[in-house]
Biotite code that builds the C-alpha atoms (Angstrom):
import biotite.structure as struc

atoms = struc.array([
    struc.Atom([0.000, 0.000, 0.000], chain_id="A", res_id=1, res_name="MET", atom_name="CA", element="C"),
    struc.Atom([1.417, 3.379, -0.954], chain_id="A", res_id=2, res_name="THR", atom_name="CA", element="C"),
    struc.Atom([1.583, 6.426, 1.256], chain_id="A", res_id=3, res_name="ARG", atom_name="CA", element="C"),
    struc.Atom([-1.053, 8.063, -0.950], chain_id="A", res_id=4, res_name="ARG", atom_name="CA", element="C"),
    struc.Atom([-3.444, 5.102, -0.343], chain_id="A", res_id=5, res_name="ASP", atom_name="CA", element="C"),
    struc.Atom([-2.936, 5.371, 3.404], chain_id="A", res_id=6, res_name="VAL", atom_name="CA", element="C"),
    struc.Atom([-3.693, 9.114, 3.297], chain_id="A", res_id=7, res_name="VAL", atom_name="CA", element="C"),
    struc.Atom([-6.868, 8.551, 1.247], chain_id="A", res_id=8, res_name="TRP", atom_name="CA", element="C"),
    struc.Atom([-8.034, 5.765, 3.554], chain_id="A", res_id=9, res_name="ILE", atom_name="CA", element="C"),
    struc.Atom([-7.369, 8.038, 6.561], chain_id="A", res_id=10, res_name="GLY", atom_name="CA", element="C"),
    struc.Atom([-9.295, 10.929, 4.963], chain_id="A", res_id=11, res_name="VAL", atom_name="CA", element="C"),
    struc.Atom([-12.139, 8.564, 4.031], chain_id="A", res_id=12, res_name="PHE", atom_name="CA", element="C"),
    struc.Atom([-12.371, 7.140, 7.569], chain_id="A", res_id=13, res_name="LEU", atom_name="CA", element="C"),
    struc.Atom([-12.220, 10.623, 9.090], chain_id="A", res_id=14, res_name="LEU", atom_name="CA", element="C"),
    struc.Atom([-15.037, 11.846, 6.829], chain_id="A", res_id=15, res_name="MET", atom_name="CA", element="C"),
    struc.Atom([-17.072, 8.714, 7.511], chain_id="A", res_id=16, res_name="LEU", atom_name="CA", element="C"),
    struc.Atom([-16.658, 9.253, 11.253], chain_id="A", res_id=17, res_name="GLY", atom_name="CA", element="C"),
    struc.Atom([-17.641, 12.900, 11.039], chain_id="A", res_id=18, res_name="LEU", atom_name="CA", element="C"),
    struc.Atom([-20.689, 12.194, 8.906], chain_id="A", res_id=19, res_name="VAL", atom_name="CA", element="C"),
    struc.Atom([-21.700, 9.264, 11.115], chain_id="A", res_id=20, res_name="GLY", atom_name="CA", element="C"),
    struc.Atom([-21.331, 11.209, 14.368], chain_id="A", res_id=21, res_name="CYS", atom_name="CA", element="C"),
    struc.Atom([-22.976, 14.386, 13.176], chain_id="A", res_id=22, res_name="GLU", atom_name="CA", element="C"),
    struc.Atom([-25.761, 12.605, 11.325], chain_id="A", res_id=23, res_name="GLY", atom_name="CA", element="C"),
    struc.Atom([-26.875, 10.550, 14.273], chain_id="A", res_id=24, res_name="ARG", atom_name="CA", element="C"),
    struc.Atom([-25.854, 12.668, 17.256], chain_id="A", res_id=25, res_name="ALA", atom_name="CA", element="C"),
    struc.Atom([-27.885, 15.814, 16.525], chain_id="A", res_id=26, res_name="ASN", atom_name="CA", element="C"),
    struc.Atom([-31.143, 13.988, 15.819], chain_id="A", res_id=27, res_name="GLU", atom_name="CA", element="C"),
    struc.Atom([-32.960, 11.007, 17.224], chain_id="A", res_id=28, res_name="ILE", atom_name="CA", element="C"),
    struc.Atom([-35.395, 8.587, 15.625], chain_id="A", res_id=29, res_name="ASP", atom_name="CA", element="C"),
    struc.Atom([-38.829, 8.232, 17.193], chain_id="A", res_id=30, res_name="TYR", atom_name="CA", element="C"),
    struc.Atom([-41.434, 6.022, 15.560], chain_id="A", res_id=31, res_name="ARG", atom_name="CA", element="C"),
    struc.Atom([-39.920, 6.575, 12.110], chain_id="A", res_id=32, res_name="GLY", atom_name="CA", element="C"),
    struc.Atom([-39.599, 10.362, 12.524], chain_id="A", res_id=33, res_name="GLU", atom_name="CA", element="C"),
    struc.Atom([-36.302, 12.228, 12.776], chain_id="A", res_id=34, res_name="LYS", atom_name="CA", element="C"),
    struc.Atom([-36.388, 14.638, 15.736], chain_id="A", res_id=35, res_name="ILE", atom_name="CA", element="C"),
    struc.Atom([-33.878, 17.491, 15.809], chain_id="A", res_id=36, res_name="LYS", atom_name="CA", element="C"),
    struc.Atom([-31.880, 17.853, 19.026], chain_id="A", res_id=37, res_name="LEU", atom_name="CA", element="C"),
    struc.Atom([-30.410, 21.059, 20.462], chain_id="A", res_id=38, res_name="THR", atom_name="CA", element="C"),
    struc.Atom([-26.871, 19.823, 19.878], chain_id="A", res_id=39, res_name="LYS", atom_name="CA", element="C"),
    struc.Atom([-24.764, 16.820, 18.986], chain_id="A", res_id=40, res_name="ALA", atom_name="CA", element="C"),
    struc.Atom([-24.319, 14.441, 21.919], chain_id="A", res_id=41, res_name="TYR", atom_name="CA", element="C"),
    struc.Atom([-21.276, 12.289, 22.524], chain_id="A", res_id=42, res_name="ALA", atom_name="CA", element="C"),
    struc.Atom([-23.421, 9.477, 23.959], chain_id="A", res_id=43, res_name="ASP", atom_name="CA", element="C"),
    struc.Atom([-26.918, 8.540, 25.059], chain_id="A", res_id=44, res_name="TYR", atom_name="CA", element="C"),
    struc.Atom([-26.245, 9.329, 28.736], chain_id="A", res_id=45, res_name="ALA", atom_name="CA", element="C"),
    struc.Atom([-25.300, 12.932, 27.873], chain_id="A", res_id=46, res_name="ALA", atom_name="CA", element="C"),
    struc.Atom([-28.493, 13.255, 25.789], chain_id="A", res_id=47, res_name="TYR", atom_name="CA", element="C"),
    struc.Atom([-30.701, 11.678, 28.456], chain_id="A", res_id=48, res_name="LYS", atom_name="CA", element="C"),
    struc.Atom([-29.369, 13.896, 31.247], chain_id="A", res_id=49, res_name="ASN", atom_name="CA", element="C"),
    struc.Atom([-29.856, 17.160, 29.324], chain_id="A", res_id=50, res_name="ASP", atom_name="CA", element="C"),
    struc.Atom([-33.304, 18.639, 30.113], chain_id="A", res_id=51, res_name="PRO", atom_name="CA", element="C"),
    struc.Atom([-33.007, 20.797, 26.979], chain_id="A", res_id=52, res_name="GLU", atom_name="CA", element="C"),
    struc.Atom([-32.135, 17.923, 24.633], chain_id="A", res_id=53, res_name="ASN", atom_name="CA", element="C"),
    struc.Atom([-35.039, 18.316, 22.180], chain_id="A", res_id=54, res_name="ILE", atom_name="CA", element="C"),
    struc.Atom([-34.722, 21.338, 19.902], chain_id="A", res_id=55, res_name="HIS", atom_name="CA", element="C"),
    struc.Atom([-37.397, 23.926, 20.901], chain_id="A", res_id=56, res_name="PRO", atom_name="CA", element="C"),
    struc.Atom([-38.849, 23.888, 17.383], chain_id="A", res_id=57, res_name="SER", atom_name="CA", element="C"),
    struc.Atom([-39.590, 20.166, 17.829], chain_id="A", res_id=58, res_name="GLU", atom_name="CA", element="C"),
    struc.Atom([-41.321, 20.293, 21.228], chain_id="A", res_id=59, res_name="THR", atom_name="CA", element="C"),
    struc.Atom([-44.923, 20.479, 19.963], chain_id="A", res_id=60, res_name="GLU", atom_name="CA", element="C"),
    struc.Atom([-44.327, 17.828, 17.314], chain_id="A", res_id=61, res_name="ARG", atom_name="CA", element="C"),
    struc.Atom([-42.775, 15.441, 19.854], chain_id="A", res_id=62, res_name="VAL", atom_name="CA", element="C"),
    struc.Atom([-45.711, 15.988, 22.215], chain_id="A", res_id=63, res_name="GLN", atom_name="CA", element="C"),
    struc.Atom([-48.210, 15.306, 19.391], chain_id="A", res_id=64, res_name="ARG", atom_name="CA", element="C"),
    struc.Atom([-46.316, 12.157, 18.411], chain_id="A", res_id=65, res_name="LEU", atom_name="CA", element="C"),
    struc.Atom([-46.294, 10.770, 21.963], chain_id="A", res_id=66, res_name="VAL", atom_name="CA", element="C"),
    struc.Atom([-49.919, 11.707, 22.621], chain_id="A", res_id=67, res_name="LEU", atom_name="CA", element="C"),
    struc.Atom([-51.110, 10.372, 19.283], chain_id="A", res_id=68, res_name="GLY", atom_name="CA", element="C"),
    struc.Atom([-49.010, 7.209, 19.084], chain_id="A", res_id=69, res_name="ALA", atom_name="CA", element="C"),
    struc.Atom([-51.390, 4.371, 18.284], chain_id="A", res_id=70, res_name="PRO", atom_name="CA", element="C"),
    struc.Atom([-51.505, 1.238, 20.384], chain_id="A", res_id=71, res_name="ILE", atom_name="CA", element="C"),
    struc.Atom([-53.277, -2.038, 19.727], chain_id="A", res_id=72, res_name="ALA", atom_name="CA", element="C"),
    struc.Atom([-56.226, -2.873, 21.927], chain_id="A", res_id=73, res_name="THR", atom_name="CA", element="C"),
    struc.Atom([-55.359, -6.528, 22.552], chain_id="A", res_id=74, res_name="THR", atom_name="CA", element="C"),
    struc.Atom([-52.090, -8.297, 23.347], chain_id="A", res_id=75, res_name="PHE", atom_name="CA", element="C"),
    struc.Atom([-51.321, -11.991, 23.702], chain_id="A", res_id=76, res_name="SER", atom_name="CA", element="C"),
    struc.Atom([-49.217, -11.486, 26.837], chain_id="A", res_id=77, res_name="SER", atom_name="CA", element="C"),
    struc.Atom([-48.116, -9.052, 29.521], chain_id="A", res_id=78, res_name="ARG", atom_name="CA", element="C"),
    struc.Atom([-44.726, -8.887, 27.800], chain_id="A", res_id=79, res_name="LEU", atom_name="CA", element="C"),
    struc.Atom([-46.253, -7.877, 24.457], chain_id="A", res_id=80, res_name="GLU", atom_name="CA", element="C"),
    struc.Atom([-48.261, -5.081, 26.132], chain_id="A", res_id=81, res_name="ALA", atom_name="CA", element="C"),
    struc.Atom([-45.103, -3.895, 27.896], chain_id="A", res_id=82, res_name="SER", atom_name="CA", element="C"),
    struc.Atom([-43.168, -3.856, 24.622], chain_id="A", res_id=83, res_name="LYS", atom_name="CA", element="C"),
    struc.Atom([-45.886, -1.752, 22.996], chain_id="A", res_id=84, res_name="ALA", atom_name="CA", element="C"),
    struc.Atom([-45.572, 0.821, 25.787], chain_id="A", res_id=85, res_name="ILE", atom_name="CA", element="C"),
    struc.Atom([-41.804, 0.842, 25.268], chain_id="A", res_id=86, res_name="GLY", atom_name="CA", element="C"),
    struc.Atom([-42.383, 1.816, 21.647], chain_id="A", res_id=87, res_name="GLN", atom_name="CA", element="C"),
    struc.Atom([-44.510, 4.796, 22.720], chain_id="A", res_id=88, res_name="ILE", atom_name="CA", element="C"),
    struc.Atom([-42.086, 6.136, 25.329], chain_id="A", res_id=89, res_name="ALA", atom_name="CA", element="C"),
    struc.Atom([-39.877, 8.876, 23.885], chain_id="A", res_id=90, res_name="PHE", atom_name="CA", element="C"),
    struc.Atom([-36.157, 7.971, 24.124], chain_id="A", res_id=91, res_name="PRO", atom_name="CA", element="C"),
    struc.Atom([-34.593, 9.283, 27.319], chain_id="A", res_id=92, res_name="GLY", atom_name="CA", element="C"),
    struc.Atom([-37.900, 10.218, 28.959], chain_id="A", res_id=93, res_name="TYR", atom_name="CA", element="C"),
    struc.Atom([-39.699, 8.413, 31.749], chain_id="A", res_id=94, res_name="GLY", atom_name="CA", element="C"),
    struc.Atom([-42.044, 5.471, 31.643], chain_id="A", res_id=95, res_name="SER", atom_name="CA", element="C"),
    struc.Atom([-43.108, 3.031, 34.278], chain_id="A", res_id=96, res_name="GLY", atom_name="CA", element="C"),
    struc.Atom([-45.532, 0.355, 35.306], chain_id="A", res_id=97, res_name="GLY", atom_name="CA", element="C"),
    struc.Atom([-48.140, -0.051, 37.997], chain_id="A", res_id=98, res_name="PHE", atom_name="CA", element="C"),
    struc.Atom([-48.363, -2.882, 40.462], chain_id="A", res_id=99, res_name="VAL", atom_name="CA", element="C"),
    struc.Atom([-50.550, -5.572, 38.885], chain_id="A", res_id=100, res_name="GLU", atom_name="CA", element="C"),
    struc.Atom([-53.785, -5.975, 40.849], chain_id="A", res_id=101, res_name="GLN", atom_name="CA", element="C"),
    struc.Atom([-55.954, -9.122, 40.931], chain_id="A", res_id=102, res_name="VAL", atom_name="CA", element="C"),
    struc.Atom([-59.657, -8.269, 40.594], chain_id="A", res_id=103, res_name="GLN", atom_name="CA", element="C"),
    struc.Atom([-62.727, -9.952, 42.098], chain_id="A", res_id=104, res_name="ALA", atom_name="CA", element="C"),
    struc.Atom([-63.494, -11.729, 38.786], chain_id="A", res_id=105, res_name="ASP", atom_name="CA", element="C"),
    struc.Atom([-59.990, -13.239, 38.666], chain_id="A", res_id=106, res_name="GLY", atom_name="CA", element="C"),
    struc.Atom([-58.724, -10.888, 35.977], chain_id="A", res_id=107, res_name="SER", atom_name="CA", element="C"),
    struc.Atom([-55.808, -8.531, 36.601], chain_id="A", res_id=108, res_name="VAL", atom_name="CA", element="C"),
    struc.Atom([-55.405, -4.835, 35.975], chain_id="A", res_id=109, res_name="LEU", atom_name="CA", element="C"),
    struc.Atom([-52.022, -3.399, 35.121], chain_id="A", res_id=110, res_name="MET", atom_name="CA", element="C"),
    struc.Atom([-51.094, 0.092, 34.107], chain_id="A", res_id=111, res_name="GLY", atom_name="CA", element="C"),
    struc.Atom([-48.246, 2.014, 32.553], chain_id="A", res_id=112, res_name="PHE", atom_name="CA", element="C"),
    struc.Atom([-47.324, 5.658, 32.293], chain_id="A", res_id=113, res_name="SER", atom_name="CA", element="C"),
    struc.Atom([-45.281, 7.426, 29.641], chain_id="A", res_id=114, res_name="VAL", atom_name="CA", element="C"),
    struc.Atom([-43.876, 10.924, 30.138], chain_id="A", res_id=115, res_name="GLU", atom_name="CA", element="C"),
    struc.Atom([-44.937, 13.498, 27.556], chain_id="A", res_id=116, res_name="VAL", atom_name="CA", element="C"),
    struc.Atom([-41.737, 15.520, 26.985], chain_id="A", res_id=117, res_name="PRO", atom_name="CA", element="C"),
    struc.Atom([-41.888, 19.100, 28.273], chain_id="A", res_id=118, res_name="ARG", atom_name="CA", element="C"),
    struc.Atom([-45.630, 18.937, 28.896], chain_id="A", res_id=119, res_name="ALA", atom_name="CA", element="C"),
    struc.Atom([-45.825, 18.165, 32.634], chain_id="A", res_id=120, res_name="SER", atom_name="CA", element="C"),
    struc.Atom([-48.160, 15.351, 31.629], chain_id="A", res_id=121, res_name="GLN", atom_name="CA", element="C"),
    struc.Atom([-48.162, 11.574, 31.544], chain_id="A", res_id=122, res_name="GLU", atom_name="CA", element="C"),
    struc.Atom([-50.010, 9.316, 29.139], chain_id="A", res_id=123, res_name="ARG", atom_name="CA", element="C"),
    struc.Atom([-51.507, 6.397, 31.075], chain_id="A", res_id=124, res_name="TYR", atom_name="CA", element="C"),
    struc.Atom([-52.533, 2.979, 29.783], chain_id="A", res_id=125, res_name="PHE", atom_name="CA", element="C"),
    struc.Atom([-54.564, 0.394, 31.698], chain_id="A", res_id=126, res_name="VAL", atom_name="CA", element="C"),
    struc.Atom([-54.823, -3.228, 30.585], chain_id="A", res_id=127, res_name="PHE", atom_name="CA", element="C"),
    struc.Atom([-57.121, -5.950, 31.851], chain_id="A", res_id=128, res_name="GLN", atom_name="CA", element="C"),
    struc.Atom([-55.597, -9.408, 31.704], chain_id="A", res_id=129, res_name="GLY", atom_name="CA", element="C"),
    struc.Atom([-57.768, -12.480, 31.529], chain_id="A", res_id=130, res_name="LYS", atom_name="CA", element="C"),
    struc.Atom([-56.888, -15.969, 30.291], chain_id="A", res_id=131, res_name="ASN", atom_name="CA", element="C"),
    struc.Atom([-53.504, -14.712, 29.103], chain_id="A", res_id=132, res_name="GLY", atom_name="CA", element="C"),
    struc.Atom([-54.952, -11.934, 26.920], chain_id="A", res_id=133, res_name="VAL", atom_name="CA", element="C"),
    struc.Atom([-54.365, -8.286, 27.852], chain_id="A", res_id=134, res_name="TYR", atom_name="CA", element="C"),
    struc.Atom([-56.952, -5.788, 26.629], chain_id="A", res_id=135, res_name="THR", atom_name="CA", element="C"),
    struc.Atom([-56.525, -2.021, 26.735], chain_id="A", res_id=136, res_name="LEU", atom_name="CA", element="C"),
    struc.Atom([-59.339, -0.614, 28.886], chain_id="A", res_id=137, res_name="VAL", atom_name="CA", element="C"),
    struc.Atom([-58.133, 2.972, 29.330], chain_id="A", res_id=138, res_name="ASP", atom_name="CA", element="C"),
    struc.Atom([-55.722, 5.361, 27.595], chain_id="A", res_id=139, res_name="ASP", atom_name="CA", element="C"),
    struc.Atom([-55.687, 8.905, 28.953], chain_id="A", res_id=140, res_name="PHE", atom_name="CA", element="C"),
    struc.Atom([-53.517, 11.916, 29.700], chain_id="A", res_id=141, res_name="VAL", atom_name="CA", element="C"),
    struc.Atom([-53.169, 13.282, 33.222], chain_id="A", res_id=142, res_name="HIS", atom_name="CA", element="C"),
    struc.Atom([-50.935, 15.943, 34.782], chain_id="A", res_id=143, res_name="PRO", atom_name="CA", element="C"),
    struc.Atom([-47.524, 14.677, 35.785], chain_id="A", res_id=144, res_name="ASP", atom_name="CA", element="C"),
    struc.Atom([-47.820, 14.098, 39.496], chain_id="A", res_id=145, res_name="THR", atom_name="CA", element="C"),
    struc.Atom([-44.275, 12.815, 39.977], chain_id="A", res_id=146, res_name="VAL", atom_name="CA", element="C"),
    struc.Atom([-45.243, 9.177, 39.842], chain_id="A", res_id=147, res_name="GLY", atom_name="CA", element="C"),
    struc.Atom([-48.327, 9.622, 41.993], chain_id="A", res_id=148, res_name="LEU", atom_name="CA", element="C"),
    struc.Atom([-50.460, 6.928, 40.316], chain_id="A", res_id=149, res_name="LEU", atom_name="CA", element="C"),
    struc.Atom([-49.096, 3.462, 41.089], chain_id="A", res_id=150, res_name="ARG", atom_name="CA", element="C"),
    struc.Atom([-51.966, 0.976, 41.062], chain_id="A", res_id=151, res_name="SER", atom_name="CA", element="C"),
    struc.Atom([-55.472, 0.596, 39.687], chain_id="A", res_id=152, res_name="VAL", atom_name="CA", element="C"),
    struc.Atom([-58.485, -1.456, 40.764], chain_id="A", res_id=153, res_name="ASN", atom_name="CA", element="C"),
    struc.Atom([-62.000, -1.783, 39.428], chain_id="A", res_id=154, res_name="ARG", atom_name="CA", element="C"),
    struc.Atom([-64.812, -0.695, 41.733], chain_id="A", res_id=155, res_name="ARG", atom_name="CA", element="C"),
    struc.Atom([-68.194, -1.181, 40.108], chain_id="A", res_id=156, res_name="GLY", atom_name="CA", element="C"),
    struc.Atom([-68.116, 0.841, 36.896], chain_id="A", res_id=157, res_name="ASN", atom_name="CA", element="C"),
    struc.Atom([-65.016, 2.806, 37.876], chain_id="A", res_id=158, res_name="ASP", atom_name="CA", element="C"),
    struc.Atom([-61.273, 2.459, 37.667], chain_id="A", res_id=159, res_name="LEU", atom_name="CA", element="C"),
    struc.Atom([-59.805, 3.645, 40.953], chain_id="A", res_id=160, res_name="VAL", atom_name="CA", element="C"),
    struc.Atom([-56.173, 4.739, 40.882], chain_id="A", res_id=161, res_name="PHE", atom_name="CA", element="C"),
    struc.Atom([-54.123, 4.674, 44.059], chain_id="A", res_id=162, res_name="THR", atom_name="CA", element="C"),
    struc.Atom([-51.083, 6.789, 44.864], chain_id="A", res_id=163, res_name="SER", atom_name="CA", element="C"),
    struc.Atom([-47.715, 5.492, 46.030], chain_id="A", res_id=164, res_name="VAL", atom_name="CA", element="C"),
    struc.Atom([-48.970, 6.294, 49.549], chain_id="A", res_id=165, res_name="HIS", atom_name="CA", element="C"),
    struc.Atom([-51.928, 3.924, 49.185], chain_id="A", res_id=166, res_name="GLY", atom_name="CA", element="C"),
    struc.Atom([-54.531, 6.692, 48.951], chain_id="A", res_id=167, res_name="LYS", atom_name="CA", element="C"),
    struc.Atom([-57.215, 7.022, 46.298], chain_id="A", res_id=168, res_name="GLU", atom_name="CA", element="C"),
    struc.Atom([-55.890, 9.585, 43.804], chain_id="A", res_id=169, res_name="ALA", atom_name="CA", element="C"),
    struc.Atom([-58.113, 9.400, 40.706], chain_id="A", res_id=170, res_name="LEU", atom_name="CA", element="C"),
    struc.Atom([-61.382, 7.772, 39.636], chain_id="A", res_id=171, res_name="VAL", atom_name="CA", element="C"),
    struc.Atom([-62.271, 7.213, 35.975], chain_id="A", res_id=172, res_name="ARG", atom_name="CA", element="C"),
    struc.Atom([-65.229, 5.478, 34.379], chain_id="A", res_id=173, res_name="ALA", atom_name="CA", element="C"),
    struc.Atom([-64.544, 1.902, 33.325], chain_id="A", res_id=174, res_name="TYR", atom_name="CA", element="C"),
    struc.Atom([-65.749, 1.399, 29.786], chain_id="A", res_id=175, res_name="VAL", atom_name="CA", element="C"),
    struc.Atom([-65.404, -2.140, 28.493], chain_id="A", res_id=176, res_name="ALA", atom_name="CA", element="C"),
    struc.Atom([-64.103, -2.034, 24.948], chain_id="A", res_id=177, res_name="LYS", atom_name="CA", element="C"),
])
């Protein structure tokens, strides 16, 4: 290999590295959409820990995407429902699950929350599991209460949400789908 070949390979690798880093570090993919970030990040941890990571011009679009992300109404397992929630959560922002609660009819209720970036809101999902099938029974947006809602039970025609302190925090109508 000649010196000229080595120089060209070095220039090519340098350009490839610059294009690769810049192209992926200053934007992030979410559900097939490219979202512009405020700057290029060296790694995911730096992005995740920056509260100003999403470019201001993208804030409303990101919120619409998270709030409008479709979700199936039936899943063949708890794991499949959990994976679907993972696909709705925006990268680097919070999501979590409720404690699964056994109901009087033997079914279980489980819930998840997904942070809506820069909106001080959470999108909540409640699934009823019966005979191994998990059906979405509620999908709503509620103010971010710093993880306040942690479990859900059915009481008559209502879904009753309990806080981390064990107190009733929210009641919503149960509508079988």
